[in-house]
BATORNU-73693 format. One record per residue (C-alpha): residue number from 1; x, y, z. Coordinates in nm, 3 decimals, decimal comma. Example, Ala and Ser with C-alpha at 12.3 -4.5 7.8 and 13.67 -1.06 7.14 Angstrom:
BATORNU-73693
SITE   resi      east     north        up
SITE      1     1,230    -0,450     0,780
SITE      2     1,367    -0,106     0,714
END
This chain:
BATORNU-73693
SITE   resi      east     north        up
SITE      1    -5,938    -8,791    10,861
SITE      2    -6,011    -9,028    11,149
SITE      3    -5,743    -9,296    11,188
SITE      4    -5,863    -9,649    11,108
SITE      5    -5,732    -9,802    11,431
SITE      6    -5,931    -9,539    11,618
SITE      7    -6,247    -9,644    11,431
SITE      8    -6,180   -10,011    11,502
SITE      9    -6,136    -9,932    11,872
SITE     10    -6,475    -9,758    11,871
SITE     11    -6,642   -10,053    11,695
SITE     12    -6,502   -10,293    11,956
SITE     13    -6,647   -10,079    12,235
SITE     14    -6,996   -10,047    12,087
SITE     15    -7,286   -10,278    12,166
SITE     16    -7,552   -10,262    11,897
SITE     17    -7,836   -10,332    12,140
SITE     18    -7,725   -10,042    12,358
SITE     19    -7,687    -9,808    12,059
SITE     20    -8,017    -9,888    11,888
SITE     21    -8,194    -9,921    12,224
SITE     22    -8,112    -9,557    12,294
SITE     23    -8,322    -9,462    11,988
SITE     24    -8,613    -9,708    11,984
SITE     25    -8,774    -9,959    12,220
SITE     26    -8,633   -10,310    12,174
SITE     27    -8,801   -10,624    12,304
SITE     28    -8,623   -10,956    12,366
SITE     29    -8,721   -11,227    12,120
SITE     30    -8,524   -11,547    12,168
SITE     31    -8,156   -11,478    12,111
SITE     32    -8,235   -11,149    11,934
SITE     33    -8,432   -10,830    11,989
SITE     34    -8,729   -10,702    11,790
SITE     35    -8,895   -10,366    11,729
SITE     36    -9,115   -10,183    11,484
SITE     37    -8,887   -10,055    11,213
SITE     38    -8,799    -9,685    11,250
SITE     39    -8,739    -9,654    10,874
SITE     40    -9,087    -9,745    10,748
SITE     41    -9,440    -9,772    10,885
SITE     42    -9,548   -10,117    11,006
SITE     43    -9,787   -10,276    11,252
SITE     44    -9,606   -10,604    11,310
SITE     45    -9,242   -10,580    11,427
SITE     46    -9,004   -10,702    11,156
SITE     47    -8,693   -10,514    11,270
SITE     48    -8,443   -10,761    11,424
SITE     49    -8,125   -10,680    11,619
SITE     50    -7,870   -10,955    11,678
SITE     51    -7,635   -10,901    11,977
SITE     52    -7,423   -11,201    11,879
SITE     53    -7,365   -11,084    11,523
SITE     54    -7,380   -10,709    11,608
SITE     55    -7,609   -10,635    11,314
SITE     56    -7,969   -10,534    11,249
SITE     57    -8,206   -10,607    10,962
SITE     58    -8,563   -10,518    10,876
SITE     59    -8,744   -10,794    10,691
SITE     60    -9,005   -10,540    10,581
SITE     61    -8,804   -10,269    10,404
SITE     62    -8,462   -10,434    10,380
SITE     63    -8,273   -10,181    10,594
SITE     64    -7,971   -10,334    10,766
SITE     65    -7,617   -10,288    10,889
SITE     66    -7,421   -10,234    11,206
SITE     67    -7,445    -9,977    11,484
SITE     68    -7,267    -9,710    11,280
SITE     69    -7,488    -9,752    10,974
SITE     70    -7,798    -9,734    11,200
SITE     71    -7,689    -9,396    11,339
SITE     72    -7,609    -9,277    10,985
SITE     73    -7,959    -9,370    10,866
SITE     74    -8,151    -9,256    11,173
SITE     75    -7,974    -8,925    11,229
SITE     76    -7,907    -8,860    10,858
SITE     77    -7,531    -8,836    10,912
SITE     78    -7,228    -8,915    10,699
SITE     79    -6,993    -9,196    10,805
SITE     80    -6,737    -8,964    10,977
SITE     81    -7,020    -8,769    11,145
SITE     82    -7,171    -9,090    11,283
SITE     83    -6,829    -9,205    11,407
SITE     84    -6,776    -8,875    11,589
SITE     85    -7,127    -8,879    11,738
SITE     86    -7,091    -9,234    11,873
SITE     87    -6,743    -9,159    12,006
SITE     88    -6,884    -8,859    12,189
SITE     89    -7,188    -9,051    12,320
SITE     90    -6,981    -9,342    12,452
SITE     91    -6,673    -9,144    12,563
SITE     92    -6,435    -9,315    12,321
SITE     93    -6,140    -9,096    12,217
SITE     94    -6,065    -9,058    11,844
SITE     95    -5,733    -8,982    11,680
SITE     96    -5,690    -8,806    11,347
SITE     97    -5,430    -8,821    11,073
SITE     98    -5,193    -8,529    11,028
SITE     99    -5,367    -8,423    10,708
SITE    100    -5,698    -8,381    10,888
SITE    101    -5,543    -8,137    11,133
SITE    102    -5,418    -7,934    10,839
SITE    103    -5,773    -7,918    10,711
SITE    104    -5,896    -7,812    11,053
SITE    105    -5,650    -7,522    11,037
SITE    106    -5,807    -7,428    10,705
SITE    107    -6,148    -7,419    10,871
SITE    108    -6,003    -7,203    11,149
SITE    109    -5,923    -6,938    10,885
SITE    110    -6,282    -6,950    10,764
SITE    111    -6,416    -6,928    11,119
SITE    112    -6,191    -6,634    11,208
SITE    113    -6,271    -6,439    10,892
SITE    114    -6,641    -6,500    10,954
SITE    115    -6,607    -6,338    11,297
SITE    116    -6,424    -6,048    11,132
SITE    117    -6,705    -6,000    10,877
SITE    118    -6,974    -6,014    11,148
SITE    119    -6,795    -5,752    11,355
SITE    120    -6,759    -5,524    11,052
SITE    121    -7,131    -5,528    10,978
SITE    122    -7,215    -5,317    11,281
SITE    123    -6,969    -5,047    11,178
SITE    124    -7,109    -5,010    10,826
SITE    125    -7,426    -4,806    10,813
SITE    126    -7,487    -4,877    10,443
SITE    127    -7,493    -5,252    10,500
SITE    128    -7,720    -5,218    10,803
SITE    129    -7,957    -4,993    10,610
SITE    130    -7,977    -5,243    10,323
SITE    131    -8,069    -5,529    10,557
SITE    132    -8,323    -5,315    10,740
SITE    133    -8,484    -5,206    10,413
SITE    134    -8,517    -5,571    10,310
SITE    135    -8,705    -5,641    10,634
SITE    136    -8,439    -5,860    10,797
SITE    137    -8,460    -5,869    11,177
SITE    138    -8,158    -5,850    11,406
SITE    139    -8,241    -6,202    11,525
SITE    140    -8,211    -6,328    11,167
SITE    141    -7,879    -6,146    11,122
SITE    142    -7,750    -6,333    11,427
SITE    143    -7,904    -6,668    11,327
SITE    144    -7,752    -6,663    10,978
SITE    145    -7,433    -6,486    11,093
SITE    146    -7,463    -6,215    10,830
SITE    147    -7,155    -5,992    10,806
SITE    148    -6,980    -5,737    10,590
SITE    149    -6,654    -5,766    10,395
SITE    150    -6,466    -5,432    10,384
SITE    151    -6,190    -5,334    10,142
SITE    152    -5,928    -5,584    10,032
SITE    153    -5,654    -5,407    10,228
SITE    154    -5,851    -5,423    10,554
SITE    155    -5,916    -5,796    10,514
SITE    156    -5,548    -5,863    10,441
SITE    157    -5,445    -5,652    10,740
SITE    158    -5,678    -5,855    10,963
SITE    159    -5,522    -6,182    10,842
SITE    160    -5,172    -6,048    10,915
SITE    161    -5,259    -5,910    11,258
SITE    162    -5,433    -6,238    11,352
SITE    163    -5,132    -6,440    11,238
SITE    164    -5,353    -6,640    11,002
SITE    165    -5,191    -6,830    10,718
SITE    166    -5,215    -6,670    10,374
SITE    167    -5,169    -7,016    10,228
SITE    168    -5,479    -7,141    10,411
SITE    169    -5,669    -6,827    10,313
SITE    170    -5,582    -6,893     9,947
SITE    171    -5,678    -7,262     9,971
SITE    172    -6,018    -7,179    10,118
SITE    173    -6,094    -6,899     9,873
SITE    174    -6,076    -6,603    10,112
SITE    175    -5,786    -6,464     9,910
SITE    176    -5,701    -6,480     9,541
SITE    177    -5,390    -6,402     9,335
SITE    178    -5,368    -6,177     9,031
SITE    179    -5,148    -6,236     8,726
SITE    180    -4,852    -6,067     8,898
SITE    181    -4,883    -6,290     9,203
SITE    182    -5,029    -6,020     9,430
SITE    183    -5,290    -6,139     9,678
SITE    184    -5,631    -5,976     9,714
SITE    185    -5,949    -6,041     9,910
SITE    186    -6,221    -6,199     9,697
SITE    187    -6,508    -6,039     9,890
SITE    188    -6,489    -5,659     9,883
SITE    189    -6,760    -5,422    10,008
SITE    190    -7,021    -5,695    10,020
SITE    191    -7,270    -5,825    10,272
SITE    192    -7,152    -6,175    10,358
SITE    193    -7,344    -6,497    10,409
SITE    194    -7,137    -6,783    10,556
SITE    195    -7,211    -7,114    10,388
SITE    196    -7,209    -7,430    10,596
SITE    197    -7,190    -7,796    10,501
SITE    198    -7,466    -8,029    10,630
SITE    199    -7,242    -8,120    10,925
SITE    200    -7,252    -7,753    11,039
SITE    201    -6,889    -7,684    10,940
SITE    202    -6,822    -7,356    10,757
SITE    203    -6,692    -7,411    10,404
SITE    204    -6,724    -7,077    10,221
SITE    205    -6,910    -6,751    10,172
SITE    206    -7,160    -6,577     9,953
SITE    207    -7,145    -6,202     9,906
SITE    208    -7,401    -5,938     9,797
SITE    209    -7,268    -5,607     9,666
SITE    210    -7,391    -5,276     9,808
SITE    211    -7,163    -5,068     9,583
SITE    212    -7,337    -5,131     9,249
SITE    213    -7,080    -5,384     9,136
SITE    214    -7,200    -5,551     8,812
SITE    215    -7,186    -5,893     8,981
SITE    216    -7,468    -5,861     9,235
SITE    217    -7,389    -6,193     9,406
SITE    218    -7,070    -6,399     9,414
SITE    219    -6,966    -6,716     9,597
SITE    220    -6,638    -6,856     9,716
SITE    221    -6,447    -7,035     9,439
SITE    222    -6,456    -7,413     9,433
SITE    223    -6,216    -7,565     9,684
SITE    224    -6,171    -7,906     9,840
SITE    225    -6,418    -7,785    10,105
SITE    226    -6,658    -7,587     9,887
SITE    227    -6,856    -7,724     9,592
SITE    228    -7,161    -7,509     9,526
SITE    229    -7,321    -7,780     9,312
SITE    230    -7,352    -8,009     9,615
SITE    231    -7,442    -7,756     9,884
SITE    232    -7,769    -7,592     9,984
SITE    233    -7,762    -7,264    10,173
SITE    234    -7,921    -7,288    10,516
SITE    235    -7,945    -7,668    10,517
SITE    236    -7,761    -7,702    10,849
SITE    237    -8,024    -7,477    11,009
SITE    238    -8,318    -7,632    10,824
SITE    239    -8,227    -8,000    10,875
SITE    240    -8,437    -8,065    11,186
SITE    241    -8,741    -7,886    11,044
SITE    242    -8,710    -8,078    10,716
SITE    243    -8,720    -8,407    10,906
SITE    244    -9,004    -8,292    11,133
SITE    245    -9,222    -8,139    10,859
SITE    246    -9,139    -8,393    10,591
SITE    247    -9,070    -8,131    10,327
SITE    248    -8,797    -7,899    10,204
SITE    249    -8,858    -7,569    10,028
SITE    250    -8,588    -7,491     9,772
SITE    251    -8,554    -7,124     9,675
SITE    252    -8,320    -6,925     9,452
SITE    253    -8,140    -6,698     9,697
SITE    254    -7,999    -6,620    10,041
SITE    255    -8,257    -6,354    10,126
SITE    256    -8,547    -6,583    10,038
SITE    257    -8,414    -6,839    10,286
SITE    258    -8,354    -6,583    10,560
SITE    259    -8,694    -6,417    10,525
SITE    260    -8,883    -6,746    10,501
SITE    261    -8,712    -6,874    10,816
SITE    262    -8,804    -6,545    10,977
SITE    263    -9,169    -6,610    10,885
SITE    264    -9,164    -6,962    11,031
SITE    265    -9,078    -7,163    10,719
SITE    266    -8,765    -7,306    10,878
SITE    267    -8,749    -7,595    10,629
SITE    268    -8,628    -7,358    10,357
SITE    269    -8,291    -7,379    10,174
SITE    270    -8,143    -7,231     9,855
SITE    271    -7,915    -7,331     9,572
SITE    272    -7,595    -7,129     9,548
SITE    273    -7,632    -6,930     9,230
SITE    274    -7,662    -7,248     9,028
SITE    275    -7,948    -7,464     8,906
SITE    276    -8,060    -7,767     9,102
SITE    277    -7,857    -8,060     8,970
SITE    278    -7,821    -8,434     9,021
SITE    279    -7,533    -8,358     9,260
SITE    280    -7,789    -8,211     9,502
SITE    281    -7,997    -8,531     9,506
SITE    282    -7,811    -8,713     9,787
SITE    283    -7,872    -8,416    10,015
SITE    284    -8,237    -8,383     9,912
SITE    285    -8,294    -8,755     9,964
SITE    286    -8,196    -8,740    10,332
SITE    287    -8,507    -8,827    10,533
SITE    288    -8,698    -8,844    10,200
SITE    289    -8,892    -8,516    10,230
SITE    290    -9,126    -8,373     9,970
SITE    291    -8,936    -8,116     9,765
SITE    292    -9,107    -7,785     9,690
SITE    293    -8,940    -7,570     9,427
SITE    294    -9,002    -7,203     9,505
SITE    295    -8,888    -7,004     9,201
SITE    296    -8,941    -6,660     9,049
SITE    297    -9,191    -6,622     8,766
SITE    298    -8,944    -6,478     8,516
SITE    299    -8,825    -6,683     8,219
SITE    300    -8,507    -6,794     8,396
SITE    301    -8,699    -6,909     8,706
SITE    302    -8,958    -7,105     8,505
SITE    303    -8,689    -7,271     8,295
SITE    304    -8,496    -7,368     8,609
SITE    305    -8,813    -7,512     8,765
SITE    306    -8,890    -7,701     8,444
SITE    307    -8,549    -7,872     8,432
SITE    308    -8,543    -7,944     8,806
SITE    309    -8,896    -8,090     8,799
SITE    310    -8,805    -8,332     8,519
SITE    311    -8,499    -8,445     8,711
SITE    312    -8,676    -8,486     9,045
SITE    313    -8,974    -8,686     8,924
SITE    314    -8,752    -8,908     8,709
SITE    315    -8,557    -8,975     9,031
SITE    316    -8,881    -9,077     9,210
SITE    317    -8,874    -8,772     9,439
SITE    318    -9,214    -8,643     9,546
SITE    319    -9,308    -8,275     9,553
SITE    320    -9,415    -7,983     9,341
SITE    321    -9,359    -7,629     9,216
SITE    322    -9,458    -7,284     9,338
SITE    323    -9,398    -6,998     9,092
SITE    324    -9,406    -6,636     9,213
SITE    325    -9,529    -6,389     8,957
SITE    326    -9,597    -6,013     8,945
SITE    327    -9,230    -5,942     9,014
SITE    328    -9,249    -6,058     9,376
SITE    329    -9,037    -6,325     9,541
SITE    330    -9,084    -6,501     9,877
SITE    331    -8,865    -6,243    10,056
SITE    332    -9,091    -5,960     9,931
SITE    333    -9,404    -6,142    10,043
SITE    334    -9,264    -6,197    10,392
SITE    335    -9,169    -5,830    10,417
SITE    336    -9,523    -5,734    10,309
SITE    337    -9,670    -5,966    10,571
SITE    338    -9,840    -6,194    10,319
SITE    339    -9,769    -6,507    10,522
SITE    340   -10,112    -6,663    10,471
SITE    341   -10,068    -6,665    10,093
SITE    342    -9,726    -6,826    10,130
SITE    343    -9,870    -7,099    10,352
SITE    344   -10,142    -7,170    10,097
SITE    345    -9,894    -7,184     9,809
SITE    346    -9,652    -7,413     9,988
SITE    347    -9,930    -7,643    10,107
SITE    348   -10,064    -7,689     9,751
SITE    349    -9,771    -7,686     9,508
SITE    350    -9,830    -7,796     9,149
SITE    351    -9,701    -8,155     9,114
SITE    352    -9,381    -8,187     8,914
SITE    353    -9,532    -8,386     8,627
SITE    354    -9,831    -8,152     8,590
SITE    355    -9,596    -7,853     8,581
SITE    356    -9,369    -8,013     8,320
SITE    357    -9,660    -8,114     8,095
SITE    358    -9,814    -7,766     8,119
SITE    359    -9,482    -7,601     8,035
SITE    360    -9,439    -7,829     7,734
SITE    361    -9,785    -7,731     7,611
SITE    362    -9,719    -7,357     7,663
SITE    363    -9,419    -7,376     7,427
SITE    364    -9,639    -7,458     7,129
SITE    365    -9,939    -7,309     6,945
SITE    366   -10,188    -7,588     7,008
SITE    367   -10,427    -7,445     6,747
SITE    368   -10,171    -7,544     6,485
SITE    369   -10,189    -7,924     6,419
SITE    370    -9,816    -7,946     6,342
SITE    371    -9,729    -7,757     6,661
SITE    372    -9,963    -7,983     6,859
SITE    373    -9,786    -8,286     6,711
SITE    374    -9,452    -8,149     6,836
SITE    375    -9,601    -8,090     7,181
SITE    376    -9,728    -8,450     7,184
SITE    377    -9,386    -8,583     7,084
SITE    378    -9,210    -8,388     7,360
SITE    379    -9,476    -8,488     7,612
SITE    380    -9,435    -8,858     7,527
SITE    381    -9,056    -8,829     7,556
SITE    382    -9,105    -8,689     7,906
SITE    383    -9,348    -8,965     8,005
SITE    384    -9,095    -9,228     7,895
SITE    385    -8,861    -9,109     8,171
SITE    386    -9,120    -9,212     8,432
SITE    387    -9,220    -9,546     8,582
SITE    388    -9,496    -9,739     8,400
SITE    389    -9,741    -9,649     8,679
SITE    390    -9,671    -9,277     8,649
SITE    391    -9,677    -9,300     8,270
SITE    392   -10,032    -9,430     8,284
SITE    393   -10,131    -9,172     8,546
SITE    394    -9,998    -8,870     8,357
SITE    395   -10,093    -8,988     8,009
SITE    396   -10,445    -8,882     8,097
SITE    397   -10,322    -8,539     8,204
SITE    398   -10,124    -8,493     7,882
SITE    399   -10,431    -8,583     7,675
SITE    400   -10,640    -8,332     7,872
SITE    401   -10,388    -8,048     7,830
SITE    402   -10,344    -8,116     7,456
SITE    403   -10,717    -8,187     7,412
SITE    404   -10,661    -8,515     7,233
SITE    405   -10,786    -8,872     7,280
SITE    406   -10,554    -9,053     7,520
SITE    407   -10,552    -9,353     7,284
SITE    408   -10,343    -9,141     7,048
SITE    409   -10,064    -9,133     7,310
SITE    410    -9,844    -9,436     7,249
SITE    411    -9,569    -9,500     7,503
SITE    412    -9,323    -9,784     7,472
SITE    413    -9,217    -9,868     7,826
SITE    414    -8,847    -9,866     7,905
SITE    415    -8,693   -10,210     7,924
SITE    416    -8,595   -10,339     8,266
SITE    417    -8,743   -10,040     8,449
SITE    418    -8,699   -10,087     8,823
SITE    419    -8,825    -9,803     9,047
SITE    420    -8,569    -9,695     9,304
SITE    421    -8,627    -9,846     9,646
SITE    422    -8,829   -10,147     9,528
SITE    423    -8,741   -10,492     9,656
SITE    424    -8,648   -10,754     9,399
SITE    425    -8,894   -11,038     9,358
SITE    426    -8,631   -11,272     9,207
SITE    427    -8,677   -11,634     9,316
SITE    428    -8,463   -11,773     9,596
SITE    429    -8,260   -12,090     9,633
SITE    430    -8,229   -12,182    10,000
SITE    431    -7,952   -12,432     9,927
SITE    432    -7,736   -12,162     9,772
SITE    433    -7,823   -11,919    10,051
SITE    434    -7,723   -12,175    10,317
SITE    435    -7,377   -12,202    10,157
SITE    436    -7,346   -11,824    10,145
SITE    437    -7,455   -11,788    10,509
SITE    438    -7,208   -12,055    10,619
SITE    439    -6,919   -11,885    10,439
SITE    440    -7,011   -11,549    10,590
SITE    441    -7,004   -11,698    10,939
SITE    442    -6,712   -11,935    10,879
SITE    443    -6,480   -11,763    10,629
SITE    444    -6,206   -12,022    10,697
SITE    445    -6,411   -12,269    10,491
SITE    446    -6,391   -12,047    10,185
SITE    447    -6,061   -12,194    10,063
SITE    448    -6,207   -12,544    10,072
SITE    449    -6,507   -12,427     9,871
SITE    450    -6,297   -12,248     9,612
SITE    451    -6,088   -12,561     9,557
SITE    452    -6,398   -12,751     9,447
SITE    453    -6,645   -12,510     9,286
SITE    454    -6,677   -12,186     9,092
SITE    455    -6,950   -11,927     9,102
SITE    456    -7,106   -12,083     8,787
SITE    457    -7,286   -12,348     8,992
SITE    458    -7,481   -12,074     9,174
SITE    459    -7,768   -12,030     8,933
SITE    460    -7,983   -11,791     9,141
SITE    461    -7,747   -11,607     9,377
SITE    462    -7,430   -11,585     9,169
SITE    463    -7,402   -11,210     9,242
SITE    464    -7,392   -11,280     9,616
SITE    465    -7,132   -11,557     9,606
SITE    466    -6,908   -11,336     9,392
SITE    467    -6,919   -11,076     9,669
SITE    468    -6,836   -11,339     9,931
SITE    469    -6,548   -11,475     9,724
SITE    470    -6,421   -11,118     9,683
SITE    471    -6,431   -11,088    10,062
SITE    472    -6,646   -10,777    10,046
SITE    473    -6,784   -10,618    10,360
SITE    474    -7,048   -10,820    10,544
SITE    475    -7,283   -10,521    10,524
SITE    476    -7,572   -10,597    10,291
SITE    477    -7,595   -10,963    10,400
SITE    478    -7,778   -10,893    10,728
SITE    479    -8,106   -11,038    10,601
SITE    480    -7,938   -11,370    10,515
SITE    481    -7,757   -11,389    10,848
SITE    482    -8,069   -11,327    11,054
SITE    483    -8,315   -11,550    10,868
SITE    484    -8,399   -11,868    11,059
SITE    485    -8,505   -12,055    10,744
SITE    486    -8,153   -12,030    10,600
SITE    487    -7,938   -12,293    10,772
SITE    488    -7,582   -12,251    10,892
SITE    489    -7,394   -12,569    10,798
SITE    490    -7,104   -12,746    10,964
SITE    491    -6,810   -12,856    10,746
SITE    492    -6,962   -13,194    10,659
SITE    493    -7,299   -13,038    10,590
SITE    494    -7,131   -12,784    10,364
SITE    495    -6,954   -13,057    10,166
SITE    496    -7,284   -13,245    10,127
SITE    497    -7,459   -12,930    10,006
SITE    498    -7,181   -12,860     9,756
SITE    499    -7,211   -13,215     9,621
SITE    500    -7,586   -13,171     9,571
SITE    501    -7,532   -12,841     9,390
SITE    502    -7,263   -12,997     9,169
SITE    503    -7,492   -13,288     9,085
SITE    504    -7,764   -13,044     8,983
SITE    505    -7,515   -12,842     8,780
SITE    506    -7,380   -13,147     8,590
SITE    507    -7,727   -13,288     8,530
SITE    508    -7,818   -12,965     8,354
SITE    509    -7,490   -12,979     8,160
SITE    510    -7,570   -13,338     8,062
SITE    511    -7,909   -13,243     7,917
SITE    512    -7,767   -12,946     7,728
SITE    513    -7,477   -13,155     7,592
SITE    514    -7,717   -13,423     7,463
SITE    515    -7,906   -13,151     7,278
SITE    516    -7,598   -13,002     7,110
SITE    517    -7,574   -13,027     6,731
SITE    518    -7,259   -12,817     6,688
SITE    519    -7,014   -13,099     6,773
SITE    520    -6,951   -13,439     6,615
SITE    521    -7,073   -13,769     6,757
SITE    522    -6,737   -13,875     6,903
SITE    523    -6,686   -13,553     7,099
SITE    524    -7,045   -13,550     7,221
SITE    525    -7,014   -13,911     7,343
SITE    526    -6,689   -13,829     7,521
SITE    527    -6,844   -13,530     7,702
SITE    528    -7,154   -13,728     7,799
SITE    529    -6,943   -14,007     7,950
SITE    530    -6,728   -13,751     8,133
SITE    531    -7,029   -13,576     8,287
SITE    532    -7,198   -13,905     8,380
SITE    533    -6,879   -14,015     8,557
SITE    534    -6,873   -13,695     8,762
SITE    535    -7,237   -13,738     8,860
SITE    536    -7,175   -14,102     8,957
SITE    537    -6,875   -14,011     9,177
SITE    538    -7,062   -13,722     9,341
SITE    539    -7,354   -13,951     9,427
SITE    540    -7,106   -14,191     9,588
SITE    541    -7,001   -13,913     9,824
SITE    542    -6,687   -13,781     9,658
SITE    543    -6,615   -13,412     9,625
SITE    544    -6,534   -13,391     9,256
SITE    545    -6,333   -13,089     9,146
SITE    546    -6,546   -12,849     8,944
SITE    547    -6,485   -12,842     8,572
SITE    548    -6,661   -12,623     8,321
SITE    549    -6,789   -12,848     8,042
END
């Protein structure tokens, strides 16, 4: 883990104009800089960089943050990865906590055992023959670092001779322990496929038996480094192609990935012996590519594609499905040289919703009215998971597949549906925003504000003032800070604005109190006089302490 003081030192050395200017062309515009936003398509520059505040904000798509968050978004990096990249680019040394060095030692065990497996491959004729028979080139063996795990005793001997820690080997899943406490190598007589995290750090292995073991494929056990439900095989090699081509092909196995890369489909990845799940979504969302599911045509493959398609379209991810039938998978087609067919299939996948609706229909005998009714019910339940726009679009397709009048399809839209990525159209209150902007820029005034008001008087932007009061990170407020129509107030101006907001608040309380019929006349009269007195004093220029009435 990178030490916090090291991160702060880096932040103090960075200049946001220099950082962002190394990625895109910035043009001076008054006290700030402008550019066309790199995160969405636009003709008129709405991307603003402030050297004085060291932040950026796009008034078109809402993207914003500091230099580190820009590098994270542009290069599709995690926070630690962006820190390390900037430190390297600007020659700023980083220091790490003791625990992080321990984890680096763990990775050293993985790296050393990977070298051992790779070396063993060339001394095992059976493993080499298997790879050759599958059509895998030597260049692909080197690219994907394919190796071979020998017997358990040989692996353990290597660890001993290399003075590698058994404890680290156990923690990273290279070794296991039986009930008697004896250690053993988890991968035995298997072709090995090293598995890397998106940051190109090795985290585990997959293994394919060549000795007729009943478990054809196995993976490393779950460790603090390795979680197969969040990883995609080959992603570290496919990342640049995914960004460049704007799509990612998701397959079911290691060999599919290797062979498709070999055929030029370098945007291909695979799940690790598990179905595509919601835990994979953050990785798939990076750079927002189209997702193409490339699955086998057996029952298991179709069912996996069905579940994944429902999840992806409900998550507003674009893409489609390619199903391989006749017992062939992508690896077989590459070996047979059928590259043109693969290109055609990947260029025209069946959209997720179409695939799901068709699969729903296939489950039922549509000649039977009761079965058709069940298909309609399941189809409507699926449509309800979509946005209103997509519901309307695919209602027509459902009616066509079921051969019914679309007026029969009744969908009750979900309440409060908000598509991911949309910008709220909630009304604004510039007076409230000016207070928020002032407190962000002059946090010393916060105590004075808190002595006199509560968040209740913010009727439009209460969520924002709560964040400011909680002293949350400034990130997320870039748009407010950079907008010229939101004024920064001095202390007197702030007090005047607070008085105006309190007057408005108590005037509304006065009207609501007059309309109350749940209290007696005496109490109502008392409250009315109390509120009127506060309004009178505020109009005279006093700062009257806030009171909830």
